[in-house]
C-alpha positions, 0 to 999 in steps of 0.5 A: 131254047126249044121250041114252045116252052116259054111265055111272053107276060105283059103286065101293062099297069096304070104308070108302067109295064112290067114284062117278062118272058118265063120258063113257066115250068122251071119257074125260071124268069129267062129275060124281063125288064120294067117300064116306068114313070110312063108320061113322066118327064124321066121315064125309065126303062130297065131290062135283064138277060143274062145277068146283064142290066141295060138301061134307057132313060127318057120321055116315054109318051105312053104305053105303047111307046113302052111296049115297042121299047120293051121288044127292042130291048130284047133284040138289042141285049142279043135275044130274038123273041121270034126264036125264044119258043114262045107258046103263049103271050099272057096278059094281066087284066084288071076288071073282068067284071062278071064277065071273066073269072077264069084265064081266057082267050083273047078274041076280037069280042074278048077285047072289046069286052075288056075295054067296056069294062074300063068304065070300072077301071078307068086307070087299068083297064085302057093300058091293059088293052093297049098291051093286049092290042100291041102284043097282038100285032106283034105276035099275030099267030100265038095265042093271047091269054088274059089272066084276071085281077079279079078271078082271085076274089070270087071266092068271097062270101056274100056278106063281104062282096054285097054293099049294102044299096038297093038290091035292084040296082045292085043287081042290074048294074053289077054293084058288088065287090071284085076285089083286085091285084088277086094275082099278087094275093093269090101267089103270096098268099100260096108262099107263105105256107111254104116259107113257114112249113105250115099245111096251106089249108091251115094258114090264115094271112093278111097280104098288103100289096103296097105299091102305086096301087095298093090292097089288102086281102084276108085269106083264110086256108088259101081262099079269100074272104075279104079285101079292100078294093070294091066294085073298082080299084078306088076303095080301100087303102091310100094309093099313089093318085087314088084315095082309098076309102072315100065318105060318098057325100064328098061326091055330092058336095063338090058337085052341089057346091063346086060345080064338079061334073062326072068328068072332073070327079072322075080326074079327082079320084083317079089323078089327083087324089092319093099320095099325089093329091095331098104331097105333089107326087106319088112316087114313094121315093119321092115322098121319102125325100120331101119328108127327110127335107121337112116337107110337112105336106109329105109328112102328113100325106105318110101318116095318113097312109100309114093310118089307113093301112092300120086299120085295115090290119086290125079289121083283118085280124078281126075278120080272120080271128086267128092270124098266122101271117101278115105279108108285105108285098109289091114295091112299097111293101118289099122296099119301105122298111119304115112302112112296114114298121110304122104299120104294126107297131104297138100292136104287141098285145095283138100278137104281133111284133116286127123286129126292126133288125130284121126289118131294116136288114138288106135283102130282096128275097122272101124273109121273115121280119117279126120278133121271135116273141111275135105269135103272128109271123111278119113277112116280105114276100116279093110277089111274082104276078108274071110267074103266075100269070105264065103258069096260068096262061101255060095251063090254059094252052 
């Protein structure tokens, strides 16, 4: 590989790490993989290079251990990262607060601010910071660039970004809607017009990013005008371990009657809610297995998940007024045909109809799954946050 023409991307999430060595100009993945189920007994790392697949199964204690395993996999598969022509390391960072909107060169001060912002994203900014620390140790002479999930949603109208609380309190403590998964929402919303042969400025899209974390966005002509996550990644859709929308009075009730303190409530909301809180599992594949076995709690958890998703689709149809496309993306969105079908069932009078055969046909690429009669195109669009991060870091350096 020629010198200085690749970007190493580290996407260190709440329970997994995606990593890729990317050619940002040619838009090609050279090598990469996924470390998943970190902290669980059955952790796994899958690595791919030159058409070959390498896999390790076993406990992965934490994100630092996961990243070191990823580096080892590059070497074991025959690719020395020191000779890979890396121009920069791009890092996904979930929360930039009011401090960061654009891709930012990581310094000690920037890293300290990312850590401080963990109070707003306790499941994500800490592993993001660990990824940065470990990568800076491994590549001390390379520029490291942070790309923030919140950046795409800086365009939200004030009416969408503002919470109806005392304005002085909101201003003093930075309380507003920031939105998350912005890199994915931006990437997918840019892919949709290309797939449909439409002008981006004339395309209105609802993007449904459904993974262990889940969020929805309304994008008008390439500009985000609404999104489901808020000050923190807790708001909105039901997620793997987070509840999404919740009456804040519940927290006051639990404090007063159950004696829960702030730390107890933090653990409840970030680690013991969502699918896991309702069914005992947060992996959608495990949820499907339990449903198939007739587990009532798993079935209810699925129904709650789909019900919330339908509510947001309906709300964003109203926000946009005219919708040209609904795009499903991320792990659940790309692979769970039943979720796609159930979330949009019965919306024919609103111009939305899924073709069952198209929806369930095997395939991993971008594809249209709506019926010919559907006024709104329904698509599955695999997200590529790593490419988007690589290109942002490349442009920066």
